[in-house]
Backbone bond lengths (Angstrom), bond angles and torsions (degrees), N, CA, C in turn:
res aa  C-N    CA-C-N  psi(-1)  N-CA   C-N-CA  omega(-1)  CA-C   N-CA-C  phi
1 M - - - 1.452 - - 1.527 111.04 -
2 E 1.379 116.37 -47.64 1.461 119.16 178.91 1.527 111.21 -60.28
3 G 1.337 117.27 -37.31 1.465 120.26 178.76 1.515 111.36 -63.42
4 K 1.348 114.63 -40.54 1.467 117.46 179.38 1.526 111.43 -66.14
5 L 1.385 114.37 -41.54 1.460 117.18 178.93 1.517 111.55 -63.99
6 G 1.344 117.37 -39.01 1.466 120.49 178.41 1.514 111.49 -64.33
7 A 1.328 115.45 -41.30 1.467 118.84 179.16 1.519 111.19 -65.34
8 Q 1.353 115.80 -40.28 1.457 119.19 179.38 1.526 111.04 -65.92
9 G 1.397 114.64 -39.62 1.461 117.99 178.32 1.507 111.46 -63.45
10 G 1.349 117.46 -41.00 1.461 120.12 179.14 1.510 111.56 -64.53
11 T 1.357 116.33 -39.16 1.462 120.27 178.97 1.531 110.88 -64.90
12 A 1.357 115.21 -40.63 1.467 119.34 179.63 1.524 111.29 -65.98
13 A 1.348 116.11 -40.26 1.465 119.39 178.90 1.517 110.41 -64.52
14 F 1.342 116.67 -42.93 1.466 120.30 178.61 1.527 110.99 -61.57
15 A 1.346 115.77 -41.14 1.463 119.69 179.72 1.517 110.76 -64.90
16 L 1.361 116.13 -39.46 1.463 119.45 179.15 1.526 111.22 -64.29
17 I 1.350 115.81 -43.44 1.466 119.70 178.63 1.523 110.77 -62.30
18 F 1.320 116.09 -41.42 1.468 120.77 179.93 1.527 110.72 -62.12
19 I 1.363 115.54 -41.88 1.462 119.69 179.27 1.525 110.63 -64.68
20 L 1.345 116.79 -41.27 1.457 120.34 178.94 1.522 111.29 -62.67
21 I 1.322 117.34 -38.99 1.473 120.96 178.01 1.522 110.09 -63.16
22 I 1.321 116.53 -43.15 1.473 120.42 179.84 1.528 110.36 -63.24
23 V 1.354 116.50 -44.29 1.465 120.15 179.80 1.513 110.96 -63.37
24 A 1.356 116.97 -43.05 1.463 120.55 179.74 1.524 110.93 -62.51
25 A 1.325 117.26 -41.99 1.462 120.55 178.55 1.517 110.89 -63.89
26 F 1.334 116.11 -41.15 1.464 119.85 178.95 1.525 110.90 -61.91
27 L 1.342 116.66 -45.55 1.456 119.99 179.28 1.512 111.23 -63.07
28 Y 1.329 117.84 -38.87 1.476 120.49 -178.86 1.510 111.05 -63.61
29 F 1.339 115.22 -49.61 1.470 118.06 -176.77 1.523 111.80 -74.58
30 T 1.357 117.02 -18.83 1.457 119.71 178.55 1.514 111.48 -81.71
31 Y 1.345 116.68 -40.42 1.456 120.48 -171.34 1.517 114.45 -109.80
32 S 1.339 118.71 -6.45 1.459 119.05 177.85 1.518 109.41 -68.82
33 P 1.327 118.25 144.77 1.470 119.96 -177.08 1.515 111.91 -63.17
34 G 1.326 115.80 142.19 1.463 120.90 178.34 1.509 111.10 -84.90
35 P 1.317 117.36 -170.96 1.469 120.33 179.81 1.517 111.42 -64.60
36 A 1.329 115.71 152.18 1.465 120.78 -179.17 1.521 109.92 -64.60
37 P 1.322 118.20 147.61 1.470 120.36 178.98 1.520 111.12 -64.98
38 L 1.307 114.70 155.40 1.460 120.21 178.71 1.531 110.50 -66.41
39 P 1.334 117.34 154.17 1.474 118.79 178.21 1.523 111.13 -58.33
40 I 1.313 115.85 139.12 1.467 121.39 -179.65 1.519 108.25 -88.17
41 T 1.315 116.66 120.58 1.465 120.05 -173.00 1.517 113.54 -108.70
42 E 1.310 117.73 -4.39 1.454 118.76 -177.07 1.524 111.30 -100.29
43 G 1.329 115.24 146.37 1.446 120.93 170.13 1.519 107.80 -101.05
44 V 1.319 116.75 -84.00 1.467 122.20 175.29 1.526 108.77 -92.12
45 L 1.317 115.67 130.86 1.460 121.30 -178.74 1.526 109.22 -121.02
46 V 1.344 115.69 138.77 1.467 121.38 -178.64 1.523 109.61 -118.22
47 N 1.328 116.20 127.03 1.462 122.67 170.10 1.527 108.02 -117.32
48 Y 1.318 117.20 154.36 1.463 119.05 -175.88 1.519 110.59 -146.48
49 S 1.320 114.53 159.63 1.461 122.06 173.47 1.524 107.97 -136.98
50 Y 1.336 116.37 147.40 1.455 121.04 -174.51 1.521 108.89 -159.52
51 P 1.331 118.91 158.57 1.465 120.84 176.02 1.532 110.39 -77.39
52 N 1.311 116.77 135.61 1.468 120.02 178.54 1.532 112.18 -72.93
53 L 1.322 116.34 -30.18 1.466 121.12 -175.08 1.520 109.27 -132.27
54 V 1.332 116.03 129.97 1.472 120.30 175.87 1.521 108.96 -129.00
55 S 1.311 115.69 154.77 1.468 122.32 179.41 1.523 109.72 -94.74
56 P 1.320 117.93 159.22 1.469 120.03 176.20 1.519 111.10 -63.93
57 S 1.338 115.47 149.17 1.476 123.04 178.09 1.530 112.00 56.28
58 S 1.326 115.89 41.45 1.468 119.77 179.84 1.531 109.58 -124.61
59 S 1.324 115.27 162.58 1.464 121.42 176.87 1.528 109.31 -111.42
60 F 1.319 116.47 145.90 1.459 120.96 179.55 1.529 108.38 -153.97
61 S 1.322 116.10 168.24 1.462 121.93 -177.46 1.522 111.31 -119.59
62 I 1.323 114.94 146.45 1.470 122.38 169.24 1.519 106.32 -114.41
63 N 1.323 116.03 121.80 1.458 121.84 -174.45 1.524 110.93 -107.82
64 F 1.315 115.81 132.21 1.461 122.11 179.37 1.526 109.87 -116.12
65 R 1.316 114.48 148.78 1.467 122.19 172.89 1.527 106.87 -122.23
66 V 1.323 116.21 112.91 1.464 121.96 -177.20 1.528 108.17 -103.68
67 S 1.330 117.08 121.08 1.459 120.54 -178.01 1.517 110.26 -130.11
68 N 1.320 115.60 149.67 1.457 122.34 178.03 1.524 108.45 -114.12
69 N 1.315 115.97 134.20 1.451 121.97 -174.28 1.532 111.86 -56.69
70 L 1.326 115.74 131.75 1.461 120.98 -179.83 1.528 111.63 -63.27
71 A 1.330 116.93 -28.72 1.468 120.29 -178.67 1.525 112.39 -89.88
72 G 1.326 116.82 3.86 1.459 120.16 -175.67 1.511 113.09 -100.89
73 N 1.318 115.50 -152.83 1.461 122.94 179.35 1.522 109.63 -117.17
74 S 1.309 116.42 173.17 1.454 120.98 177.64 1.531 110.10 -63.22
75 A 1.332 116.30 135.43 1.467 121.87 176.63 1.528 108.36 -98.99
76 K 1.319 116.43 142.90 1.468 121.14 -177.73 1.531 110.25 -129.92
77 N 1.332 114.66 159.94 1.474 122.10 174.64 1.532 111.26 52.93
78 I 1.316 116.41 51.18 1.466 121.26 -179.56 1.523 109.26 -83.25
79 N 1.327 116.12 128.88 1.461 122.17 175.71 1.525 108.87 -124.38
80 L 1.314 115.73 121.40 1.462 122.62 177.54 1.519 107.87 -111.86
81 C 1.332 117.12 121.14 1.464 120.89 -172.67 1.522 111.40 -135.19
82 L 1.328 114.51 150.73 1.457 122.41 169.95 1.523 109.26 -99.44
83 D 1.346 116.55 145.18 1.460 119.93 172.61 1.524 108.95 -149.02
84 D 1.319 115.83 173.05 1.461 121.93 -178.91 1.536 111.20 53.76
85 L 1.327 115.20 58.59 1.467 120.18 -176.73 1.518 113.89 -83.71
86 G 1.323 117.91 -13.29 1.455 119.36 -178.12 1.521 110.88 64.29
87 L 1.327 117.11 -128.36 1.464 122.03 -179.09 1.524 112.51 -85.90
88 F 1.328 117.14 -6.35 1.459 119.55 176.99 1.531 109.70 -78.02
89 S 1.319 115.82 156.01 1.465 120.55 178.12 1.522 109.70 -132.52
90 V 1.330 115.10 151.56 1.460 120.87 178.34 1.519 108.52 -88.24
91 S 1.319 116.07 122.95 1.466 120.09 179.41 1.521 111.76 -95.93
92 S 1.337 117.22 -12.57 1.464 119.73 173.81 1.523 108.65 -78.47
93 S 1.307 117.47 -177.83 1.466 121.29 -168.65 1.523 114.02 -67.18
94 S 1.320 119.00 -31.76 1.463 120.18 -173.21 1.508 111.26 -153.26
95 H 1.359 114.48 160.97 1.458 120.64 173.79 1.528 111.36 -76.57
96 C 1.333 117.93 -14.25 1.469 122.04 -173.13 1.524 110.96 -126.37
97 V 1.327 115.10 151.36 1.454 123.30 172.96 1.519 107.45 -124.25
98 G 1.315 117.82 128.96 1.453 122.39 178.76 1.523 111.18 -102.46
99 I 1.322 115.86 133.53 1.472 122.35 177.60 1.523 106.60 -121.40
100 P 1.325 119.29 111.47 1.469 120.40 -175.61 1.521 113.78 -57.83
101 S 1.334 117.79 -42.06 1.466 120.85 -179.43 1.520 109.45 -160.83
102 L 1.326 115.29 158.17 1.467 121.99 178.46 1.520 107.51 -147.69
103 F 1.331 116.13 117.25 1.458 120.34 -176.37 1.528 111.21 -70.49
104 A 1.332 116.69 161.25 1.463 121.67 179.20 1.526 109.49 -59.42
105 G 1.323 116.17 126.38 1.455 121.40 -176.43 1.509 114.22 90.08
106 G 1.332 117.22 -4.97 1.456 120.65 -178.89 1.518 112.79 -75.66
107 V 1.329 116.37 149.36 1.472 122.88 -179.75 1.527 108.46 -135.33
108 L 1.327 116.98 133.83 1.466 122.11 176.78 1.530 109.32 -130.93
109 S 1.317 115.54 149.78 1.465 121.49 175.50 1.525 109.07 -110.32
110 E 1.318 116.40 132.34 1.458 122.40 177.68 1.527 108.43 -132.80
111 S 1.323 116.65 150.49 1.467 119.71 179.49 1.521 110.50 -143.28
112 F 1.331 114.68 153.51 1.459 122.82 176.45 1.523 108.17 -122.95
113 S 1.321 116.58 138.29 1.462 121.75 175.83 1.519 108.87 -99.00
114 L 1.338 116.70 127.20 1.457 122.21 -178.82 1.518 110.61 -121.64
115 T 1.318 114.83 158.10 1.459 122.18 177.21 1.520 109.00 -125.82
116 S 1.323 116.16 135.46 1.462 120.75 178.20 1.528 110.21 -87.30
117 P 1.327 118.50 154.92 1.472 120.94 -178.01 1.522 112.01 -73.48
118 S 1.326 115.34 162.89 1.462 119.97 174.17 1.516 109.42 -77.60
119 V 1.318 117.07 164.71 1.466 120.91 -177.52 1.527 110.97 -61.09
120 G 1.313 116.81 -30.00 1.457 119.65 -179.44 1.519 113.05 -69.25
121 E 1.329 116.80 -22.23 1.464 120.12 -177.65 1.522 113.08 -82.07
122 Y 1.333 117.45 -18.70 1.462 118.57 -179.95 1.528 112.83 -133.62
123 G 1.318 116.07 18.45 1.454 121.06 173.10 1.505 114.71 69.88
124 N 1.324 116.87 16.20 1.467 122.06 178.83 1.528 112.58 56.24
125 I 1.331 114.99 32.45 1.467 120.13 177.33 1.532 108.17 -107.50
126 P 1.336 120.37 120.70 1.463 122.08 -178.14 1.542 111.11 -57.25
127 Y 1.312 116.40 137.81 1.458 119.32 175.90 1.522 109.71 -153.27
128 T 1.338 116.39 166.07 1.458 122.49 -179.28 1.519 109.50 -115.33
129 Q 1.314 116.74 131.07 1.456 122.30 177.83 1.528 109.16 -110.41
130 D 1.344 116.64 124.40 1.461 121.24 173.47 1.531 108.30 -84.27
131 I 1.306 116.00 100.45 1.460 120.67 -179.09 1.530 108.74 -82.12
132 G 1.309 115.62 127.68 1.455 120.08 -176.95 1.522 112.34 -96.35
133 Y 1.331 115.29 160.39 1.462 121.45 174.44 1.520 108.20 -147.89
134 F 1.313 116.07 160.20 1.460 119.55 170.80 1.525 109.05 -148.65
135 V 1.333 115.27 153.02 1.455 121.95 175.53 1.523 107.44 -131.70
136 N 1.323 116.28 129.03 1.460 119.63 174.09 1.528 109.29 -124.89
137 F 1.325 115.61 154.14 1.460 120.02 -173.58 1.522 109.91 -161.86
138 S 1.331 115.18 162.26 1.461 122.06 174.64 1.518 108.32 -100.99
139 Y 1.344 115.54 135.25 1.464 119.14 -173.05 1.520 111.05 -143.90
140 T 1.330 115.53 164.82 1.457 122.49 178.07 1.517 109.90 -133.23
141 S 1.324 117.33 130.60 1.458 123.00 170.49 1.528 107.67 -112.66
142 S 1.312 117.23 146.55 1.462 119.02 -176.36 1.520 111.41 -143.32
143 A 1.326 115.70 161.49 1.461 122.65 178.52 1.518 108.71 -152.98
144 T 1.327 115.96 155.79 1.459 122.57 175.33 1.520 109.02 -127.20
145 Q 1.312 117.09 128.97 1.461 122.47 -178.54 1.536 109.16 -126.70
146 S 1.337 117.09 131.84 1.463 121.67 176.45 1.520 110.49 -90.31
147 V 1.338 116.15 146.03 1.465 123.08 179.73 1.525 108.53 -123.28
148 I 1.344 116.28 134.67 1.466 121.78 -179.39 1.519 109.57 -124.24
149 F 1.319 116.72 134.90 1.463 123.47 171.42 1.527 107.88 -111.79
150 A 1.328 116.20 148.82 1.463 120.20 -176.78 1.524 110.23 -140.86
151 S 1.339 115.51 163.41 1.462 119.81 174.17 1.523 109.02 -73.20
152 Q 1.331 115.49 157.44 1.464 119.31 179.90 1.523 110.52 -63.18
153 N 1.334 117.75 -36.08 1.465 121.16 178.98 1.524 110.84 -62.79
154 T 1.339 116.35 -40.82 1.465 120.14 179.15 1.517 111.28 -64.41
155 L 1.327 115.99 -42.83 1.465 119.26 179.06 1.519 111.43 -65.86
156 S 1.322 116.95 -41.68 1.470 120.96 -177.89 1.522 111.63 -68.11
157 S 1.332 116.56 -31.39 1.463 120.05 -177.94 1.515 112.97 -77.65
158 G 1.318 116.53 -15.37 1.460 120.08 -177.68 1.512 113.31 73.06
159 A 1.341 116.91 20.79 1.462 120.97 -178.85 1.528 110.62 -62.64
160 T 1.323 115.57 147.74 1.461 121.09 179.60 1.522 110.52 -73.27
161 M 1.316 115.73 131.01 1.458 121.72 178.29 1.519 109.61 -118.52
162 P 1.334 117.70 162.31 1.475 119.48 177.63 1.527 110.61 -57.57
163 S 1.322 115.32 140.72 1.458 119.10 179.26 1.523 110.01 -73.73
164 T 1.316 115.89 147.40 1.464 120.36 178.00 1.523 108.97 -84.99
165 S 1.313 115.50 142.19 1.465 120.59 -174.75 1.517 110.91 -96.66
166 F 1.317 114.59 157.55 1.462 121.76 175.25 1.521 107.95 -146.94
167 S 1.314 116.80 135.64 1.458 120.69 175.80 1.514 108.78 -143.93
168 R 1.343 116.47 154.06 1.460 120.16 176.08 1.513 109.14 -148.12
169 T 1.318 116.06 152.39 1.449 121.12 176.16 1.525 109.02 -97.26
170 A 1.335 114.90 164.18 1.459 119.61 -178.56 1.517 110.66 -67.10
171 G 1.306 115.96 148.67 1.454 121.38 178.21 1.503 110.15 166.58
172 P 1.339 117.99 153.42 1.463 120.71 -177.19 1.524 114.32 -71.28
173 V 1.324 118.74 -17.00 1.465 121.12 173.79 1.525 107.75 -107.40
174 A 1.320 116.72 113.74 1.465 122.42 -176.67 1.520 109.84 -90.65
175 V 1.327 115.54 147.47 1.457 120.90 173.20 1.525 107.58 -128.38
176 A 1.323 116.19 117.82 1.465 122.45 177.04 1.517 108.39 -107.23
177 T 1.333 116.87 141.52 1.457 120.95 -177.80 1.520 110.28 -130.71
178 S 1.324 116.60 155.08 1.457 122.25 173.35 1.525 108.69 -157.87
179 V 1.320 116.22 151.80 1.459 121.41 177.76 1.525 107.63 -158.48
180 A 1.329 116.64 139.37 1.464 121.86 179.05 1.525 109.18 -102.17
181 P 1.355 118.77 143.81 1.464 120.75 176.66 1.526 111.09 -61.10
182 V 1.340 116.96 142.28 1.462 121.87 178.56 1.525 108.84 -131.53
183 A 1.326 115.65 166.83 1.460 121.30 -178.49 1.517 110.41 -75.75
184 Y 1.349 115.82 152.01 1.456 121.48 175.18 1.531 109.90 -52.29
185 G 1.330 115.43 137.50 1.460 120.18 179.18 1.508 113.17 95.72
186 N 1.323 118.33 -12.63 1.458 122.63 177.85 1.532 109.97 -107.85
187 D 1.322 114.96 159.26 1.461 120.18 176.22 1.525 110.20 -86.04
188 A 1.335 115.12 137.00 1.465 120.03 169.48 1.524 107.62 -85.91
189 L 1.325 116.95 137.74 1.461 121.13 -179.47 1.522 109.35 -97.22
190 L 1.312 114.96 107.63 1.457 121.23 176.58 1.521 108.53 -83.47
191 Q 1.336 116.23 114.96 1.476 120.44 179.75 1.517 109.46 -93.57
192 L 1.318 115.60 132.47 1.457 122.51 178.67 1.523 109.20 -120.52
193 I 1.315 116.04 128.74 1.465 121.43 176.87 1.523 108.16 -121.60
194 L 1.329 116.21 116.41 1.462 122.23 179.16 1.518 108.85 -106.17
195 D 1.331 115.81 137.71 1.460 118.75 -177.88 1.523 109.89 -150.66
196 N 1.321 115.37 142.58 1.457 121.69 174.50 1.531 108.00 -84.26
197 V 1.327 116.66 103.16 1.461 120.87 -177.96 1.524 111.74 -105.28
198 G 1.336 117.30 2.90 1.460 121.18 179.31 1.513 112.12 -84.93
199 N 1.310 115.78 -168.59 1.465 122.31 -177.58 1.516 112.70 -105.75
200 G 1.337 116.87 21.97 1.449 119.70 -178.92 1.512 112.00 -140.52
201 I 1.317 116.09 -150.88 1.463 121.41 -177.27 1.528 109.78 -128.05
202 V 1.331 114.90 152.72 1.455 121.34 174.98 1.524 108.12 -86.29
203 L 1.320 116.62 130.26 1.460 121.18 179.96 1.528 109.00 -96.73
204 G 1.320 116.33 111.24 1.454 119.65 177.73 1.520 112.92 78.88
205 P 1.329 117.62 -167.72 1.460 121.67 -176.56 1.530 111.96 -76.42
206 V 1.323 114.76 162.16 1.465 122.83 174.80 1.524 108.27 -100.63
207 A 1.317 117.53 128.74 1.462 121.89 176.54 1.526 108.75 -91.05
208 M 1.335 116.30 122.71 1.460 120.76 -179.63 1.522 110.33 -111.28
209 N 1.324 116.06 134.14 1.461 123.03 172.97 1.523 108.39 -120.61
210 I 1.324 117.13 125.43 1.459 122.44 175.97 1.525 107.10 -117.23
211 S 1.322 116.56 121.42 1.457 120.40 -176.52 1.522 110.72 -124.90
212 M 1.337 115.84 150.96 1.465 123.08 -179.85 1.519 108.66 -161.75
213 N 1.314 116.32 169.09 1.454 121.60 176.10 1.520 108.52 -88.24
214 S 1.320 116.54 107.40 1.466 120.64 -174.70 1.525 112.65 -70.86
215 A 1.338 118.43 -7.16 1.464 119.88 173.03 1.525 110.39 -69.88
216 F 1.335 117.49 -17.09 1.466 121.83 -179.18 1.526 112.52 -117.10
217 I 1.336 117.26 -48.27 1.466 121.31 -175.69 1.512 110.07 -137.87
218 N 1.343 115.18 164.79 1.455 120.37 -179.27 1.523 108.54 -158.78
219 I 1.341 117.14 157.37 1.465 121.12 170.60 1.517 107.08 -80.22
220 T 1.321 116.51 117.14 1.469 119.58 -174.00 1.524 112.35 -75.24
221 T 1.341 117.60 -31.12 1.469 121.06 176.65 1.527 108.28 -130.09
222 P 1.324 118.09 93.62 1.468 120.28 -178.16 1.525 111.51 -63.48
223 P 1.329 117.69 153.81 1.468 121.47 177.11 1.523 110.91 -62.31
224 D 1.329 115.64 155.17 1.463 120.38 177.18 1.521 110.29 -58.60
225 G 1.315 115.43 134.14 1.451 120.65 177.27 1.512 114.86 79.90
226 A 1.338 117.38 3.90 1.463 119.57 -178.52 1.526 111.20 -71.22
227 K 1.315 115.94 137.26 1.453 122.33 172.31 1.525 108.23 -96.81
228 V 1.335 116.53 135.64 1.458 121.62 -176.28 1.528 109.17 -111.40
229 F 1.327 116.02 127.01 1.460 121.93 178.78 1.526 108.54 -120.77
230 S 1.320 116.20 125.88 1.463 121.76 179.05 1.523 109.57 -113.09
231 Y 1.342 115.93 141.10 1.461 121.50 -176.62 1.526 110.11 -122.71
232 P 1.357 116.93 155.51 1.458 120.87 -176.25 1.524 115.11 -57.42
233 N 1.347 117.84 -26.48 1.464 119.79 -179.10 1.524 113.08 -80.16
234 G 1.341 117.12 3.81 1.459 120.79 178.99 1.514 114.82 97.62
235 T 1.321 117.82 -8.81 1.459 121.26 -179.41 1.528 110.76 -73.86
236 T 1.308 115.88 133.32 1.462 122.22 173.70 1.526 108.45 -118.85
237 V 1.332 116.23 134.24 1.460 122.02 -178.68 1.522 108.88 -119.99
238 F 1.329 115.71 129.06 1.461 122.69 175.01 1.525 107.04 -105.47
239 S 1.331 117.12 121.24 1.453 122.00 -174.72 1.526 109.88 -121.45
240 F 1.349 116.60 130.73 1.462 120.91 -179.79 1.526 109.72 -158.60
241 L 1.342 116.45 169.12 1.462 123.03 -177.71 1.521 110.32 -107.45
242 L 1.348 115.44 147.83 1.464 122.02 178.89 1.517 109.13 -134.65
243 N 1.325 116.34 146.85 1.460 122.12 170.41 1.516 108.15 -101.10
244 L 1.327 116.57 113.01 1.460 120.89 -172.97 1.524 112.30 -70.33
245 G 1.314 118.09 -39.99 1.462 120.48 -177.78 1.521 111.25 74.87
246 T 1.322 115.49 -177.52 1.464 120.24 -176.73 1.521 112.88 -86.80
247 S 1.319 118.07 -19.87 1.464 120.63 -176.60 1.519 112.77 -108.26
248 G 1.324 118.58 13.08 1.452 120.65 179.44 1.519 111.89 83.37
249 L 1.312 115.69 -170.76 1.458 121.13 -173.80 1.522 109.63 -152.58
250 T 1.340 116.29 136.26 1.463 122.70 175.14 1.517 108.98 -123.95
251 M 1.328 117.06 133.51 1.456 120.98 -179.45 1.526 109.47 -148.03
252 E 1.338 116.23 163.33 1.455 121.91 179.21 1.523 110.11 -126.89
253 M 1.323 116.19 142.85 1.458 122.99 177.81 1.528 108.78 -121.20
254 P 1.352 118.78 125.40 1.471 120.16 176.61 1.527 110.49 -79.05
255 I 1.319 116.76 120.61 1.459 122.64 -179.69 1.525 108.35 -110.03
256 G 1.328 117.12 122.91 1.462 121.61 -179.23 1.513 111.96 -118.84
257 L 1.331 115.54 156.40 1.453 120.95 176.42 1.523 110.77 -73.63
258 N 1.320 116.42 144.42 1.446 121.34 170.31 1.538 108.38 -61.23
259 P 1.343 118.73 134.85 1.475 119.98 -176.83 1.525 113.68 -52.60
260 A 1.322 117.95 -39.73 1.467 120.28 179.68 1.520 110.73 -66.43
261 E 1.332 116.87 -40.65 1.461 120.84 178.72 1.521 110.85 -66.14
262 M 1.331 117.21 -42.87 1.462 120.68 178.98 1.523 111.44 -63.31
263 S 1.321 116.82 -40.00 1.465 120.89 179.30 1.522 110.89 -62.01
264 G 1.332 116.22 -42.02 1.452 119.47 179.32 1.514 112.83 -66.58
265 L 1.324 117.16 -38.18 1.462 121.04 -179.81 1.522 111.82 -69.06
266 T 1.337 116.42 -42.93 1.463 119.52 -178.64 1.522 111.59 -71.50
267 S 1.338 117.73 -36.58 1.460 120.02 -178.44 1.524 112.09 -69.37
268 T 1.315 117.30 -27.90 1.469 120.62 179.16 1.528 111.98 -95.24
269 S 1.351 116.76 1.05 1.476 121.93 -179.46 1.531 111.57 55.07
270 A 1.314 116.06 37.89 1.466 119.66 177.14 1.523 109.76 -63.95
271 P 1.343 117.80 133.15 1.477 119.29 -178.06 1.526 112.66 -65.44
272 Y 1.321 116.94 -34.37 1.465 120.47 176.18 1.525 109.01 -157.33
273 S 1.326 114.55 161.68 1.462 120.41 -179.13 1.517 110.16 -86.44
274 P 1.326 117.17 162.65 1.471 118.32 169.62 1.532 109.37 -63.85
275 P 1.323 117.94 155.29 1.470 118.64 174.09 1.526 110.78 -65.76
276 F 1.330 116.19 125.75 1.462 121.65 177.56 1.521 108.25 -103.30
277 D 1.327 116.78 131.05 1.464 121.08 -174.17 1.526 112.25 -88.17
278 V 1.339 113.95 137.57 1.459 122.66 170.94 1.535 106.84 -115.52
279 H 1.331 116.54 126.82 1.464 121.40 -178.47 1.526 109.57 -105.80
280 V 1.321 116.18 129.92 1.463 122.69 -178.57 1.526 108.82 -118.73
281 A 1.316 117.53 129.13 1.463 122.04 177.94 1.522 109.48 -131.43
282 L 1.332 116.46 132.83 1.465 123.10 178.40 1.530 108.45 -113.64
283 S 1.316 117.23 128.10 1.462 122.20 174.95 1.525 108.27 -115.93
284 Y 1.332 116.89 133.41 1.472 119.61 -173.80 1.518 109.89 -159.29
285 N 1.330 114.78 164.62 1.459 122.28 173.07 1.530 107.96 -106.74
286 Y 1.327 115.63 138.21 1.460 120.41 -172.74 1.523 110.25 -134.15
287 E 1.341 115.77 149.37 1.464 120.10 178.91 1.516 110.63 -137.41
288 E 1.319 115.00 136.23 1.470 122.43 174.08 1.523 107.98 -125.62
289 D 1.321 116.38 144.36 1.463 118.83 178.72 1.517 110.58 -140.09
290 G 1.319 115.41 168.26 1.460 122.04 179.30 1.511 110.16 -171.30
291 F 1.311 116.16 -172.03 1.466 120.54 179.46 1.522 108.74 -153.59
292 F 1.330 115.65 163.96 1.462 121.42 176.22 1.523 107.82 -145.48
293 P 1.341 118.58 142.95 1.464 121.59 -176.14 1.533 112.38 -88.22
294 I 1.314 116.29 135.06 1.459 122.06 172.78 1.525 107.96 -121.69
295 Y 1.330 115.75 126.35 1.463 121.59 -177.10 1.524 109.58 -91.55
296 L 1.316 115.69 125.74 1.460 122.06 178.72 1.521 108.49 -101.04
297 S 1.319 115.96 117.66 1.464 120.48 -175.70 1.527 111.62 -83.00
298 A 1.302 115.83 169.29 1.476 121.20 176.47 1.505 109.41 -99.54
299 E 1.298 115.01 157.38 1.477 119.65 178.22 1.516 109.16 -89.20
300 T 1.330 115.36 131.20 1.458 120.76 -177.23 1.551 109.12 -92.46
301 Y 1.333 114.38 131.02 1.449 119.58 178.71 1.520 110.01 -103.25
302 T 1.301 116.07 142.31 1.490 120.62 175.56 1.522 108.41 -117.04
303 Y 1.306 115.64 142.85 1.462 121.34 -178.85 1.505 109.24 -119.12
304 S 1.318 115.67 136.46 1.472 119.68 -179.75 1.510 109.06 -97.44
């Protein structure tokens, strides 16, 4: 009897452990974080609603929802316009609506009132008009990249150093950065990759600002035409214009240690420097466009 009870107790304990393992696995796969979200490439986004079918000599509305990405920056000088109206006409005040600014996460509703032509204007023959629209706006994309300098002994030994950080805000023009640790006395090469990842086009040049604390690091050879602004808190900003083109742009910036900072690091035989941050900001004008079809019906005549 005792043997049977012991065997039953062991079986019950095993079953309990098995159940606990199943529950733990379920909780892990239920509550463990999933994959990171995809990069956000939009700044200002436009959604719209419209009637698919309209009658001749009638009025109707096209409604737009203009939103700015919560993960992005404030959008400015937003213009939402209709074009390519065909035989339709705008009965509201203008083909365009201007929005001075829209904060990140902001949403606005805009609408246009249109009128369809009379049967005499299009021969009472049903047809479809692709009504076009476009939205343009001023936007900023930004990123922060850390730079590390190390002693030659540290680099040669393969010792683990703090990882360099990279961050970017949402926007249709992406900026990717990378930099490898280098020995004291050498320039670190900050690589910048700019790309149009949105659904529209960049209007004109891109204005780039690169800022850092010049008490620690500096761009040793600024780009041609760069304007340099220095501030009392030690921040130095390099400002210049770039033409992005259709295939994007890749460039490198030499970043060097401030002589006083390098002297202090080498004299104390520090294995590596603290990560020094470089801030990159892109300012640009952007435009997205599209169209939607509206079917114009014919008028039916009845004869007695």
